C-alpha positions in Angstrom: -7.0 -2.8 43.1 -10.7 -2.6 44.1 -9.7 -1.3 47.6 -7.5 1.4 46.2 -10.3 2.8 43.8 -13.1 2.8 46.4 -14.5 5.7 48.0 -16.8 4.3 50.7 -15.2 1.1 52.2 -17.0 -1.1 54.9 -14.7 -3.4 57.1 -15.9 -6.0 59.3 -14.0 -7.4 62.3 -14.9 -10.8 64.0 -14.9 -11.4 67.6 -11.7 -13.5 67.2 -9.8 -10.8 66.1 -10.7 -8.9 69.2 -10.5 -11.3 71.8 -8.1 -14.5 71.6 -9.1 -18.2 72.7 -7.6 -17.4 76.0 -10.1 -14.5 76.4 -7.4 -11.8 76.3 -8.0 -8.9 74.3 -5.8 -8.3 71.4 -5.1 -4.7 71.9 -1.8 -4.6 70.1 -3.8 -5.9 66.9 -6.4 -3.3 67.3 -3.8 -0.6 67.7 -2.1 -1.7 64.2 -5.7 -2.1 62.7 -6.1 1.6 63.9 -3.1 2.7 61.7 -4.7 1.1 58.8 -7.8 3.1 59.3 -5.9 6.3 59.7 -4.2 5.5 56.4 -7.3 5.0 54.7 -8.7 8.3 56.1 -5.6 9.9 54.8 -6.6 8.7 51.3 -10.0 10.5 51.9 -12.1 7.4 52.1 -15.4 7.1 53.8 -15.2 4.2 56.2 -17.5 2.2 58.1 -16.5 -0.6 60.7 -18.8 -3.4 61.5 -17.5 -5.1 64.6 -18.6 -8.1 66.6 -17.6 -8.7 70.1 -20.1 -7.2 72.5 -21.2 -10.7 73.7 -17.6 -11.8 73.8 -16.5 -8.9 75.8 -19.6 -9.2 78.2 -18.7 -12.6 78.9 -15.2 -11.8 79.6 -16.2 -9.0 82.2 -18.8 -11.3 83.9 -16.5 -14.4 83.6 -19.2 -16.5 81.7 -18.9 -19.0 79.0 -20.6 -18.0 75.8 -21.5 -21.6 74.8 -23.6 -22.0 77.9 -25.6 -18.8 77.6 -29.4 -18.8 77.0 -30.9 -16.4 74.5 -32.2 -13.8 77.3 -29.1 -14.0 79.1 -27.2 -13.3 76.0 -29.3 -10.2 75.3 -28.3 -8.7 78.7 -24.5 -9.8 78.3 -24.4 -7.9 75.0 -25.9 -4.8 76.5 -22.9 -4.9 79.0 -20.4 -5.8 76.5 -21.2 -3.0 73.9 -20.1 -0.4 76.4 -16.9 -2.5 76.9 -16.4 -2.9 73.1 -17.0 1.0 72.5 -14.6 1.8 75.3 -11.9 -0.5 73.8 -12.2 1.2 70.4 -12.2 4.7 72.0 -9.2 3.8 74.1 -7.0 2.7 71.0 -8.5 4.9 68.4 -8.5 8.3 70.1 -4.6 8.9 70.5 -4.5 8.4 66.6 -7.2 11.2 66.4 -9.8 9.0 64.8 -13.3 10.1 65.7 -15.9 7.3 66.3 -19.5 7.1 66.6 -21.8 4.1 67.3 -24.7 2.7 65.4 -26.7 -0.6 66.5 -28.7 -2.1 63.9 -30.7 -5.3 63.3 -31.3 -7.1 59.9 -34.6 -5.8 60.0 -33.5 -2.3 60.1 -31.3 -2.8 56.9 -34.2 -4.4 54.9 -37.1 -2.1 55.6 -36.8 0.8 53.2 -37.7 3.6 55.4 -35.1 2.5 58.4 -32.5 1.7 55.5 -32.9 5.5 54.0 -32.5 6.9 57.6 -29.5 4.8 58.1 -28.0 5.9 54.9 -28.5 9.6 55.7 -27.0 9.0 59.0 -23.8 7.5 57.4 -23.4 10.3 54.9 -23.8 13.0 57.8 -21.1 11.1 59.8 -18.8 11.0 56.9 -19.3 14.7 56.2 -18.3 15.4 60.0 -15.3 13.3 59.7 -16.6 10.4 62.0 -16.1 6.5 61.5 -19.3 5.0 62.5 -18.9 1.5 64.3 -21.8 -0.8 63.4 -22.8 -3.8 65.7 -25.9 -5.8 65.6 -28.4 -4.8 68.2 -28.2 -8.1 70.1 -29.7 -6.6 73.2 -33.2 -6.6 71.5 -32.5 -9.2 68.7 -34.2 -12.5 69.0 -33.3 -15.2 66.3 -30.4 -13.0 65.3 -28.3 -14.0 68.3 -28.9 -17.6 67.8 -28.4 -18.0 64.1 -27.4 -14.4 63.1 -23.8 -13.0 62.2 -22.2 -9.7 61.2 -21.1 -11.1 57.8 -24.7 -10.6 56.4 -25.2 -7.4 58.4 -22.0 -6.2 57.0 -23.1 -6.6 53.3 -26.5 -5.1 54.0 -24.7 -1.9 55.5 -22.6 -2.0 52.3 -25.7 -2.0 50.5 -27.5 0.7 52.0 -24.4 3.1 52.5 -23.8 2.5 48.6 -20.2 1.4 49.5 -17.7 0.4 46.8 -16.1 -2.3 48.7 -16.6 -4.6 51.6 -13.9 -6.4 53.5 -14.6 -9.3 55.8 -11.6 -10.0 57.8 -11.3 -13.4 58.8 -8.9 -16.0 60.1 -7.8 -17.3 56.7 -6.6 -15.5 53.6 -9.7 -16.3 51.7 -11.5 -19.1 49.8 -9.3 -22.1 49.1 -10.0 -24.8 46.5 -10.0 -27.3 49.4 -9.6 -27.1 53.3 -6.1 -25.6 53.8 -5.9 -27.1 57.1 -6.4 -30.5 55.7 -4.7 -30.3 52.3 -1.4 -28.8 51.7 -2.1 -28.5 48.0 -5.1 -26.3 48.5 -5.0 -23.0 46.4 -6.3 -19.5 47.3 -8.9 -18.7 44.8 -8.2 -14.9 44.0 -11.3 -13.9 42.2 -14.9 -15.2 42.1 -17.3 -13.8 39.6 -20.0 -16.5 40.0 -20.9 -18.3 43.2 -21.5 -21.8 41.8 -22.1 -25.3 43.5 -18.2 -25.6 43.9 -17.8 -22.4 45.9 -20.8 -23.4 47.9 -19.4 -26.8 48.9 -16.2 -25.2 49.9 -18.0 -22.8 52.2 -18.3 -25.4 54.9 -19.4 -24.0 58.3 -16.7 -23.5 61.0 -17.4 -21.7 64.3 -15.1 -20.9 66.9 -15.9 -20.0 70.6 -16.4 -16.4 70.3 -17.7 -16.3 66.5 -21.3 -17.2 65.3 -20.4 -17.4 61.6 -18.2 -19.4 59.1 -17.4 -19.5 55.4 -20.9 -20.0 54.7 -22.2 -16.8 56.2 -19.3 -14.9 54.2 -20.5 -16.5 51.0 -24.0 -15.1 51.8 -22.5 -11.8 52.3 -20.9 -12.0 49.0 -24.2 -12.9 47.2 -25.7 -9.6 48.5 -22.8 -7.7 47.3 -22.7 -9.0 44.1 -26.3 -8.0 43.6 -25.6 -4.5 45.3 -22.8 -3.7 42.8 -20.2 -3.7 45.6 -16.9 -5.7 45.6 -16.3 -7.9 48.6 -13.1 -9.3 49.9 -12.3 -12.1 52.4 -9.1 -11.4 53.9 -6.8 -12.7 56.8 -7.2 -10.3 59.7 -5.0 -12.1 62.2 -1.9 -10.5 60.7 -1.0 -6.8 62.0 -1.9 -4.1 59.5 -4.5 -6.3 57.5 -5.6 -3.5 55.3 -2.1 -2.6 54.5 -1.4 -6.1 53.5 -4.4 -6.0 51.0 -3.3 -2.9 49.5 0.4 -4.2 49.2 0.0 -7.9 48.3 -3.8 -8.1 47.4 -3.6 -11.6 49.2 -7.2 -12.4 49.5 -10.5 -13.7 47.7 -12.3 -10.9 45.7 -16.0 -11.3 44.7 -16.9 -9.1 41.9 -20.2 -7.5 41.5 -22.6 -8.6 38.9 -24.2 -5.2 38.2 -23.0 -1.7 38.7 -23.8 0.4 41.9 -26.3 2.7 40.0 -28.0 -0.3 38.3 -28.5 -2.0 41.7 -29.9 1.0 43.3 -32.3 1.7 40.3 -33.5 -1.8 40.5 -33.9 -1.5 44.4 -35.9 1.6 43.9 -38.0 0.6 40.8 -38.7 -2.8 42.2 -41.6 -1.8 44.5 -44.7 -3.8 43.4 -47.2 -0.9 43.8 -46.4 2.9 44.4 -48.3 4.2 47.4 -48.9 7.8 45.7 -48.3 10.5 43.3 -46.8 13.9 43.1 -47.7 16.4 40.4 -44.9 18.8 39.6 -44.6 22.0 37.6 -42.5 22.7 34.4 -39.7 24.3 36.6 -39.4 21.3 38.7 -39.4 19.0 35.7 -36.6 20.9 34.0 -34.6 20.7 37.4 -35.2 16.8 37.7 -34.0 16.5 34.0 -30.8 18.1 34.9 -30.2 15.8 37.7 -31.4 17.9 40.9 -33.4 16.7 43.7 -37.2 17.4 44.0 -38.1 20.3 46.2 -41.5 21.3 47.7 -41.8 24.5 45.6 -42.2 22.8 42.6 -45.0 20.2 43.7 -48.5 21.3 42.5 -50.6 18.4 43.9 -50.2 15.2 46.2 -52.3 12.1 45.5 -52.7 9.1 47.7 -51.8 8.2 51.4 -48.0 7.5 52.0 -45.5 7.5 54.7 -41.8 8.6 54.8 -39.7 6.2 52.7 -42.7 5.1 50.7 -42.3 4.5 46.9 -44.1 7.3 45.0 -44.7 8.3 41.1 -43.6 11.6 39.9 -45.8 13.1 37.2 -45.6 16.1 34.9 -48.6 18.7 34.5 -50.0 16.4 31.6 -50.0 13.5 34.4 -47.2 11.6 32.2 -45.0 9.8 34.7 -41.5 10.9 34.5 -39.8 9.1 37.6 -40.2 7.2 40.7 -38.7 7.7 44.2 -38.6 7.3 47.8 -40.4 10.2 49.8 -38.5 11.9 52.5 -41.9 13.1 53.9 -45.3 11.9 54.6 -48.2 12.6 52.0 -49.7 14.8 55.0 -46.5 16.8 55.2 -46.1 17.4 51.6 -49.7 18.6 51.2 -48.7 21.3 53.9 -45.5 22.4 52.4 -46.2 22.0 48.3 -45.4 25.0 46.3 -43.4 26.4 49.3 -39.7 27.5 49.5 -37.4 25.1 51.4 -36.5 27.8 54.0 -40.2 28.0 55.1 -40.6 24.4 55.6 -39.4 24.2 59.4 -41.9 27.0 60.2 -44.9 25.2 58.6 -44.2 21.7 60.0 -43.0 23.1 63.4 -39.6 21.1 63.1 -36.4 21.2 61.2 -36.4 18.8 58.2 -34.6 18.0 55.0 -35.2 20.3 52.2 -35.5 17.8 49.4 -39.0 15.9 49.1 -37.2 13.3 47.0 -33.5 13.2 47.1 -31.8 12.8 43.6 -30.2 9.5 45.1 -33.5 8.1 45.6 -35.0 8.7 42.3 -34.9 6.9 39.0 -36.4 8.2 35.7 -38.9 6.0 34.0 -37.5 5.0 30.8 
């Protein structure tokens, strides 16, 4: 139900789905998964794939055992394996006419406001071009992420910054069970989780395979992020062929329901800045445009106060210096000083480079109640 109604969907694939315990690439599975992606594209959904596997494929190519790798060696192996990973996706997805791009992120990238905005815009542009971004953690420059990190949390951050409706974590189990299904035949699948309480936390015991670096614990951590981002999240079995089709048809998985709406989550994220870095004073025409739900353009800006960078949190004031809204700036204070009062088509000439036309995009703005 949640997947069917979603416009933007993030799907996370673990290493164990791409390469089995015998270090054999599961190309047949990936080919079936590509059919799922094509089907979702036909349903007009924006898609992001978060895929592990760079280190696992690097180890396969170099005939190394991942468990014996030291951190600095892991980073080099990840660099080698990332090309193998993308080549694998391209080989399988191209015949189905699925266009792919690659984005490498760290958790730091997704948690810093400025970088998160840049990533969000990149995702939006890729969607408009009809491409499916494949995201992986930037293991070749990461430090503690390789040792303790996982792509479950990264996927939840990607879902958050891309404003996704739904995140699906494909796992080696159908979802969260009341007890360990490997030890207790009476264990029941929990279909829906509204609150992550102590019972759910206890169930989420860590289980780590040779290729993966996460377990149920990291998936619960991801669910917490999604619940506060207004995003539905599912843990589902990825080992079967056509796992997404199986969710659409049978809904055999565990759904974590959001605690807030997407809009409320984004508003909270924008408005939660401790101290705005600057102010923009706008004219009556711009104020009318903002009241009707438009973005803030340079032409309507009368004055810039304060020193701030791109992505910083700033206040928007009317001509009587009454605060109307807060938002995230797409330009620095110096840039806005140069372009204030200027029509959008003249901005590039003034700054000397091509830039966005919106000083503050409507999606990055919250009216002060």
